[in-house]
Structures are given as structure tokens and as C-alpha cells.
C-alpha positions as CSV (number, residue, x, y, z in Angstrom):
1,M,104.1,126.8,109.1
2,T,104.5,123.8,111.5
3,R,106.7,121.4,112.1
4,G,103.8,118.2,111.2
5,F,104.1,116.7,107.7
6,A,100.6,117.2,106.4
7,A,102.3,119.9,103.4
8,I,104.7,116.9,102.2
9,A,102.2,114.6,102.1
10,D,99.8,116.8,100.3
11,A,101.8,119.3,98.2
12,A,103.3,118.8,95.2
13,T,105.6,121.8,95.6
14,C,106.6,122.5,99.3
15,R,109.6,123.7,101.5
16,I,111.5,121.9,104.5
17,V,113.0,125.0,106.6
18,N,115.4,124.9,109.7
19,A,116.8,121.5,108.8
20,T,119.7,119.9,109.9
21,V,121.7,118.3,107.5
22,P,125.5,116.2,108.1
23,A,127.3,118.6,105.8
24,C,129.1,115.3,103.8
25,L,126.0,113.9,102.5
26,V,124.4,117.3,100.7
27,D,126.0,117.9,97.3
28,G,126.8,120.6,94.9
29,V,126.0,123.3,98.0
30,E,128.7,125.8,99.8
31,L,127.4,125.7,103.3
32,N,128.6,126.9,106.8
33,S,128.7,123.7,108.4
34,C,129.9,123.9,112.8
35,S,132.9,121.9,114.0
36,D,130.4,118.5,114.4
37,G,130.0,118.5,110.9
38,L,126.5,119.9,110.9
39,A,124.8,122.5,108.6
40,L,121.3,124.0,109.0
41,V,119.3,124.9,106.0
42,D,116.2,125.1,103.6
43,L,115.1,122.6,101.5
44,Q,112.1,123.4,98.5
45,I,110.5,120.2,96.7
46,A,109.1,120.4,93.6
47,D,107.3,117.1,91.9
48,G,109.1,114.7,93.5
49,R,112.6,116.2,93.4
50,I,114.6,118.3,95.4
51,G,114.2,122.2,93.5
52,S,116.9,123.3,95.7
53,I,119.1,123.6,98.5
54,A,120.2,126.9,100.8
55,P,121.6,128.1,104.3
56,S,118.3,128.1,106.9
57,G,116.5,131.3,105.6
58,S,117.1,131.5,102.8
59,L,113.9,129.8,101.0
60,S,111.5,132.3,102.7
61,D,110.0,133.3,99.2
62,A,110.1,130.1,97.5
63,G,106.4,128.3,96.6
64,G,105.0,125.7,98.4
65,P,104.1,125.5,102.2
66,A,106.8,125.0,104.9
67,T,107.1,122.7,107.5
68,D,109.3,123.7,110.3
69,L,111.5,120.8,111.5
70,K,113.2,123.2,114.7
71,G,116.5,122.0,113.8
72,G,115.4,118.1,113.4
73,M,117.9,116.4,111.0
74,V,118.2,115.2,107.3
75,W,119.3,112.4,105.9
76,P,119.5,110.8,102.2
77,C,117.9,107.4,102.7
78,F,120.2,104.6,103.3
79,V,122.0,102.1,101.5
80,D,122.8,98.8,102.8
81,C,125.0,97.5,100.7
82,H,126.1,94.2,102.6
83,T,123.0,91.8,103.2
84,H,121.4,88.5,103.9
85,L,117.4,88.7,103.3
86,D,117.2,85.1,102.5
87,K,118.6,83.9,105.8
88,G,116.7,86.5,107.9
89,H,114.2,85.6,110.5
90,I,114.8,82.3,110.8
91,W,115.7,82.2,114.7
92,S,112.6,81.2,116.2
93,R,112.8,77.6,114.6
94,A,116.6,77.6,113.5
95,A,118.3,79.4,116.9
96,N,122.0,79.4,117.2
97,P,123.0,76.9,120.3
98,D,125.8,78.5,121.6
99,G,126.2,81.7,120.0
100,T,129.4,81.0,117.6
101,F,130.3,81.5,114.2
102,E,130.2,77.3,114.1
103,G,126.9,77.3,115.5
104,A,125.6,79.4,113.1
105,L,126.8,77.6,110.3
106,T,125.5,74.6,111.9
107,S,121.8,75.8,112.0
108,V,121.3,77.5,109.3
109,G,122.7,74.6,106.9
110,A,120.1,72.1,108.1
111,D,117.5,74.6,108.3
112,R,118.3,75.0,104.2
113,T,118.4,72.0,103.5
114,V,114.5,71.0,105.1
115,R,112.9,74.4,104.7
116,W,114.3,77.4,102.4
117,S,111.2,76.7,99.4
118,A,110.7,79.1,97.0
119,E,107.6,80.1,99.0
120,D,109.6,80.6,102.7
121,V,112.4,81.9,101.1
122,S,110.3,84.9,99.1
123,R,108.1,85.5,102.1
124,R,111.2,86.0,104.3
125,M,113.0,88.3,102.0
126,E,109.8,90.2,101.9
127,F,109.6,90.8,105.2
128,G,113.3,92.0,105.3
129,L,112.1,94.3,102.3
130,Q,108.9,95.7,104.2
131,T,111.2,96.8,107.4
132,A,114.2,97.9,105.4
133,Y,111.7,100.4,103.3
134,A,109.7,101.4,106.9
135,H,113.0,102.2,108.1
136,G,114.3,105.2,105.0
137,T,116.5,101.7,103.3
138,K,116.6,103.0,99.3
139,A,118.8,100.2,98.4
140,I,120.1,97.2,99.5
141,R,122.5,94.4,98.0
142,T,121.7,91.2,99.7
143,H,124.2,87.6,99.9
144,L,122.2,84.3,98.6
145,D,123.1,81.0,99.7
146,S,124.1,79.3,96.4
147,I,124.8,76.1,97.3
148,A,123.4,73.5,95.3
149,P,120.5,72.7,94.7
150,Q,119.7,76.1,96.4
151,E,121.0,78.7,94.0
152,E,117.9,77.1,91.5
153,I,115.6,78.3,94.2
154,S,117.1,81.5,95.4
155,W,117.8,83.5,92.5
156,P,114.4,83.3,90.9
157,V,113.2,84.9,93.7
158,F,115.4,87.4,94.2
159,Q,114.4,88.6,90.2
160,D,110.8,88.1,91.1
161,L,111.1,90.4,94.0
162,R,113.8,92.7,92.1
163,A,110.7,93.2,89.7
164,A,108.3,93.7,92.3
165,W,110.3,96.3,94.3
166,A,111.4,98.2,91.7
167,G,111.1,102.1,92.2
168,R,110.7,101.1,96.0
169,I,114.2,99.9,96.7
170,T,116.7,99.4,94.6
171,L,118.3,95.3,95.0
172,Q,121.4,93.4,94.2
173,A,122.5,90.4,95.0
174,A,125.7,88.4,95.3
175,S,126.1,84.9,94.8
176,L,127.7,83.2,98.4
177,A,129.3,79.7,99.3
178,G,132.6,78.9,100.6
179,I,135.1,79.3,98.7
180,E,136.0,75.5,98.4
181,A,133.2,75.4,96.6
182,V,134.6,76.9,93.7
183,R,136.5,73.3,93.3
184,D,133.7,71.7,91.2
185,A,134.7,73.9,88.4
186,D,131.5,72.7,86.0
187,W,129.2,73.9,89.0
188,F,131.1,76.8,89.9
189,E,131.0,78.4,85.7
190,R,127.0,77.5,85.5
191,L,126.9,79.2,89.2
192,A,128.7,82.5,86.9
193,D,126.7,81.9,84.4
194,R,123.1,82.3,86.9
195,V,124.8,85.7,88.4
196,A,125.3,86.9,85.4
197,D,122.0,86.0,83.5
198,A,120.7,87.9,86.6
199,G,122.9,90.4,86.6
200,G,124.4,89.8,89.8
201,V,127.5,89.9,91.7
202,L,130.2,87.5,92.0
203,G,130.6,86.1,95.1
204,A,132.2,83.3,98.2
205,V,133.6,83.4,101.3
206,C,137.4,83.3,101.4
207,Y,139.1,81.9,103.9
208,M,142.9,80.2,104.5
209,V,142.9,76.6,102.3
210,P,146.4,75.3,100.6
211,D,144.4,76.3,96.8
212,L,143.4,79.6,97.5
213,D,144.9,81.3,94.7
214,E,144.0,78.6,92.4
215,L,140.1,79.3,93.5
216,L,140.9,82.7,93.6
217,E,142.5,82.4,89.9
218,R,139.4,80.9,89.5
219,I,136.8,83.1,90.4
220,F,138.9,86.2,88.9
221,R,138.7,84.8,85.2
222,A,135.4,83.7,85.6
223,A,134.5,87.5,86.8
224,M,136.7,89.1,83.9
225,R,135.1,87.0,81.1
226,R,131.7,87.6,82.3
227,N,132.0,91.5,83.0
228,L,130.9,91.1,86.7
229,N,132.3,92.3,89.9
230,L,133.3,90.7,92.5
231,D,132.5,90.5,96.8
232,F,133.9,88.9,99.2
233,H,133.1,87.5,102.5
234,T,137.0,88.1,103.9
235,D,138.4,86.5,107.2
236,E,135.4,86.6,109.2
237,T,137.6,84.8,112.3
238,A,140.3,86.4,115.2
239,D,142.3,84.0,113.2
240,P,145.5,86.1,113.0
241,D,146.6,84.0,110.3
242,A,144.0,84.6,108.1
243,R,145.4,86.5,105.5
244,G,142.7,85.9,102.4
245,L,142.3,90.2,102.0
246,R,146.0,90.3,101.0
247,H,145.6,87.1,99.1
248,I,142.4,89.2,97.5
249,A,144.3,92.2,96.2
250,E,147.1,90.8,94.9
251,M,145.2,88.7,92.6
252,A,143.4,92.0,91.9
253,L,146.7,93.4,91.0
254,K,147.5,90.7,88.6
255,H,145.0,90.8,86.8
256,G,144.9,94.4,86.7
257,F,140.8,94.1,87.5
258,E,139.3,96.6,86.2
259,G,135.3,95.5,87.5
260,D,134.6,96.8,91.6
261,I,135.7,94.1,94.3
262,L,133.5,95.4,98.0
263,A,135.7,93.5,100.8
264,G,133.1,92.3,104.0
265,H,134.0,91.7,107.4
266,C,138.0,91.8,107.4
267,C,138.3,91.0,111.2
268,S,141.6,89.4,111.6
269,L,142.9,92.0,110.2
270,A,142.8,93.7,113.3
271,R,144.4,90.8,115.0
272,Q,148.2,90.9,112.8
273,P,151.1,93.2,113.5
274,D,151.1,96.4,113.0
275,A,153.6,96.3,109.7
276,E,151.8,93.7,108.5
277,V,148.7,95.4,108.2
278,L,150.0,98.7,106.8
279,E,151.4,96.3,104.1
280,T,148.7,94.9,103.3
281,L,145.9,97.8,103.3
282,D,148.9,99.6,100.8
283,R,147.7,96.6,98.6
284,V,144.5,97.3,98.9
285,A,144.1,100.7,98.6
286,E,146.2,99.3,95.1
287,A,143.6,97.4,94.3
288,G,140.7,99.6,94.1
289,I,139.0,97.4,96.7
290,S,136.3,98.8,99.4
291,V,135.7,97.4,102.6
292,V,132.5,97.1,104.2
293,S,132.3,96.7,108.6
294,L,130.1,94.6,109.8
295,P,130.4,95.5,113.6
296,L,126.8,94.5,114.5
297,C,126.9,90.6,113.3
298,N,130.8,90.9,114.5
299,L,130.6,92.2,117.8
300,Y,127.9,89.1,118.6
301,L,130.2,86.1,116.3
302,Q,133.9,87.2,116.9
303,D,135.8,85.9,120.6
304,R,132.5,84.7,121.9
305,R,133.8,81.9,124.8
306,L,131.9,79.1,126.0
307,D,134.0,78.7,129.6
308,G,132.9,82.0,130.9
309,T,134.6,84.3,130.2
310,T,133.9,88.0,128.8
311,P,135.5,88.8,125.0
312,R,138.4,90.3,125.3
313,W,138.1,92.3,121.2
314,R,135.6,94.1,119.2
315,G,135.8,91.9,116.0
316,V,135.6,94.8,114.1
317,T,138.0,95.5,111.1
318,L,140.4,98.7,110.9
319,V,138.0,101.0,109.3
320,H,140.2,104.1,110.4
321,E,143.7,103.3,108.9
322,M,141.5,101.9,106.0
323,K,140.6,105.6,105.3
324,A,142.9,107.1,106.2
325,R,144.8,105.3,102.9
326,G,141.5,106.6,101.1
327,I,140.2,103.2,101.3
328,P,136.1,103.3,100.8
329,V,134.8,101.9,104.0
330,S,131.0,101.2,104.6
331,V,129.0,99.8,107.4
332,A,125.8,97.2,106.9
333,S,123.2,95.5,108.7
334,D,124.7,91.9,107.9
335,N,122.2,89.1,109.0
336,T,119.0,89.5,110.8
337,R,117.1,87.6,113.3
338,D,118.9,84.5,112.2
339,P,121.6,81.9,113.4
340,F,124.5,84.7,113.0
341,Y,123.0,87.1,114.4
342,A,119.9,87.4,116.9
343,Y,118.9,90.3,117.0
344,G,118.8,93.9,113.9
345,D,116.0,94.8,111.6
346,L,117.6,96.4,108.3
347,D,117.4,100.4,109.9
348,G,120.7,101.9,108.9
349,L,120.6,104.3,111.5
350,E,120.5,101.9,113.8
351,V,123.7,100.5,112.1
352,Y,125.3,104.0,112.1
353,R,124.6,104.6,115.7
354,Q,126.6,101.1,116.9
355,A,129.2,101.7,114.6
356,T,129.5,104.9,116.3
357,R,130.3,103.1,119.3
358,I,131.6,100.5,118.2
359,C,134.3,101.7,116.1
360,H,134.5,105.3,117.4
361,F,132.3,107.5,114.4
362,D,133.6,110.5,116.8
363,H,135.2,113.3,118.1
364,P,135.4,114.2,115.0
365,V,132.3,113.1,113.1
366,G,134.3,114.2,110.0
367,D,132.3,112.7,107.0
368,W,132.0,109.3,109.0
369,P,127.8,109.5,108.3
370,N,128.8,108.6,104.4
371,A,129.6,105.1,105.2
372,I,125.8,104.0,105.8
373,A,124.8,106.3,102.3
374,R,127.2,108.0,100.1
375,T,129.9,105.3,100.4
376,P,127.6,102.5,99.8
377,A,125.9,103.9,96.8
378,Q,129.0,104.3,95.0
379,I,130.6,100.9,96.1
380,M,127.4,99.5,94.4
381,G,127.3,102.2,90.8
382,L,124.3,104.0,92.0
383,A,124.0,107.6,91.1
384,E,122.1,110.1,93.0
385,F,121.9,107.5,96.0
386,G,123.2,108.4,99.4
387,M,123.3,112.2,98.5
388,I,120.8,115.1,99.5
389,S,121.6,117.3,96.2
390,A,119.6,120.1,94.7
391,G,117.8,118.8,91.3
392,G,117.8,115.0,92.9
393,P,115.4,112.8,94.1
394,A,113.8,113.4,97.3
395,D,114.5,110.0,98.9
396,L,114.4,111.4,102.7
397,V,114.9,110.4,106.4
398,L,113.5,113.6,108.9
399,F,114.3,112.9,112.4
400,R,113.8,115.0,115.7
401,G,116.9,115.1,116.9
402,R,119.0,117.5,115.9
403,T,122.5,116.8,117.1
404,W,124.8,113.5,116.8
405,T,123.9,113.4,121.1
406,E,119.7,113.4,120.8
407,L,120.3,111.6,117.0
408,L,121.6,108.5,118.2
409,S,120.3,108.3,121.6
410,R,117.1,107.5,120.8
411,P,116.1,104.8,117.9
412,Q,114.4,107.7,116.1
413,S,111.3,105.6,116.0
414,D,109.3,108.2,115.0
415,R,111.3,109.4,112.6
416,T,109.4,110.5,109.5
417,V,110.0,108.8,105.3
418,I,110.0,110.7,102.0
419,R,110.0,108.8,99.1
420,N,109.1,111.0,95.4
421,G,108.8,113.9,97.7
422,R,106.0,112.0,100.1
423,V,105.7,110.8,102.9
424,I,105.2,107.3,103.1
425,D,103.5,104.7,105.4
426,R,105.5,104.0,107.4
427,Q,104.2,100.4,108.4
428,I,106.7,98.1,110.3
429,P,105.2,94.2,109.4
430,D,104.3,92.1,112.5
431,Y,106.7,88.9,113.3
432,A,103.6,87.2,113.9
433,D,103.3,87.5,109.9
434,L,105.9,84.8,109.8
435,D,104.7,82.6,112.0
436,D,103.2,79.9,109.8
437,L,106.7,79.5,108.4
438,M,108.2,78.6,112.0
439,G,106.5,75.6,112.9
440,A,107.7,71.5,112.5
441,E,108.2,70.9,109.6
């Protein structure tokens, strides 16, 4: 018995013993978790699936060689429900001039107009997928900029990559355009048809425009006619008068919308009076809307000041208040090395680590690990994803960190990723691979 991973790599049946798991991520097994929500278990893997899960020491007689993790953590593979693979890694040629939201919009718009060919988008998306896979991600929803003529380029690229990555990363896509674009009814109906044909999710950036309700009405009706789910960028601003989330909830209730709705960002909620906030959250819970917070990007963009003063707020939404009302809450990567966020690597652990610090997912940790695994999987309609369960797939991420403070204090860059019961080659692509795309056009 060793702490190495040769047994996992070479045997159809094997055991992982003395492994620490977040109890909230284990399904169908009664565990004796401690006060920090962790439990010590043994796992048996057979033919690419988890044969059994039991308290540590219980599977000593089970078949197959054993790998002793000596208390190291085991997580299910991550689920990242809000990304922008099509924007990824353009920073070197399209930097944000001042770090503001407006600067990001300008830089991305200019770059998209000139550079976003099918080859360019495909190669950058492929780079992002390789990176996410190496870090241990199993499913991704990406937004696709869909303003004409880009939708004619990016949606076919997405469909090709979805097929190429099947079995490694499950891909979903949501259309992305500012809500004012929906005023062009003919264009919007064509876009909704394209999304439906691709098995996608209908989306828009929701902010306060005079005809917001009329445009939301058009979006909801288009989704209902095509049996599509909805995904909104919502109130990504410090403006306390931004109430798009409330309007979306009321529209969902008006129509008795039966599909899934995911609202991202919802930053302005943290700037509004408590009584109004609680009313809005009651409507969101009643409408069955899920929320994804994007703490890395929001911390980067929101309240950035050009007068040399320090930002006064964190930019994230009210995740604890939402969760207390039964609203499903996730966290996700959002942008990666583009003008909206200069950093990031599509690493679910990094997202969870930073969310813990920014949003206080600790003392107690409780079931917050669900936010990067089980909850986004449920939002995306992915059974068996984001959990460790007997009979479920052996798609796991193994860390040397044994406690929360050990796991979240270091990047865990020496992690081991297991897919279908076998250790994968965690080859992270080199940024230099994209150098030829970064030169002058």
C-alpha cells in the first residue's frame, strides 16, 4: 500500500483508502463527519465506477491494490456553469486599458470585430478546455457572444468542440447579447432558432433599459415556444437602481415558466436596502431561479476607481441570504485572461478557494463545497455529476491537503485527476501555443 497512484493507473479494480471527503459531496452513504464537514473514507473503484464507499478501514478486505491517501482529500470533478471560452486568452492582444467594465466592453468589441474567425475562436476555446480538463473539470457552460455576424461563426465552432470533447468535458452553451439587441425581433428569432438547433440555452445581458419588461417578455416567449432554458447576465453593476433580477423573477412568475433559469452576477443586490433585497429574494425563490456568483471577475471589475482611491466593496452578490431562502447558489470561473478578467485558469479549486475568502464560505464550511460541484451540476441538468456516489462514475480529484486550511492555503498543483477510474495525464497547455494568434492583424 502506497501513497503513489500506480495502483489507480494500472488496475481495473483498486482501492483508495484513508481519504478525506467533504461529506456534503458524498451521496447515499451515512458518514460520521466532524464539525468541519469532513469525513474519512475508503473507496473501491471497479471498471471506471465507484464500487463502494465506506468509513475508513471498512474496505481492507475488498479486492484490488490500495493507494493510501494518508488523509488527503478527494473531490468529485468540478462543474463550471458560467464561463466565456470564446473570449479566453485574448489579453495579450486586447488588454483592458484601465481595468473598468467599460474598458473591457470596448477592448472585446474591437477584438471580436477584427480577429474572431472560426480558427481563432476554436483554438482559444480548445486551449481553455485542455486547461480545465487538466485541473479536474468535467462539465462547462460557456456563453457565446452572439451579436451578428459572430453567431454564424461561434455556434458551429462550439458544436464541433462539444462533439470532439464528448466523454471528457460535457459542454453547454448560452447565447450572449445585450438585451437591447432583442429589439430586433427578426434577428432575435433567428438566434433563438440557432440556439434551439444547437441544443443550447437562450441568454442575454439584463440591465435597466426603458423597455426591459417588453424585451424580457420576448425572451421568455421565445424560450417557451422552443422549450429552452434561460441564462441571464444580471445587474453586473454597483448601481443600486439596477433591478433586473426582480424583473426576471416577476416575468418567470407571470408566465409560470417551467424551464430552468440561471442568473449570473446580481451584483447590485448588495447595494440595495435590506427590505427591498429580501422582497426580491423571496420572488427569486418563488420563481425557482438559480444564481451563480462570479467572485473573481466581480472583485476585479466592480468599484474599480480611476481617481487613485481604494474600492469600497467586494462586488459579489448576497450568496448567504440566497442560500438561506433555498435558492441554489453556485460559483464559477467567468472570464479567463481577457479584458473582463486579466487572470484565471479555469481551475475549480481556485474559484472555490477565492470564493471562500471573498464570500466567507467558512466557519462553518457547511455544504458550501456543493457550489462548485453538485449545485451547478443540478442547474445544468447533469445527473451523477458533482458528487461521489456508490455506483457513480470514478471521476475524482485527489489532493494532498487533508484539512480546509491545508487544501485552501496552496494551489494544490500536484493534484491527481482520475477519469473513468484512471489517472489522466495532466498536461497543461503552454501560453506560447497561442503566440501566433497574438500578433498584429
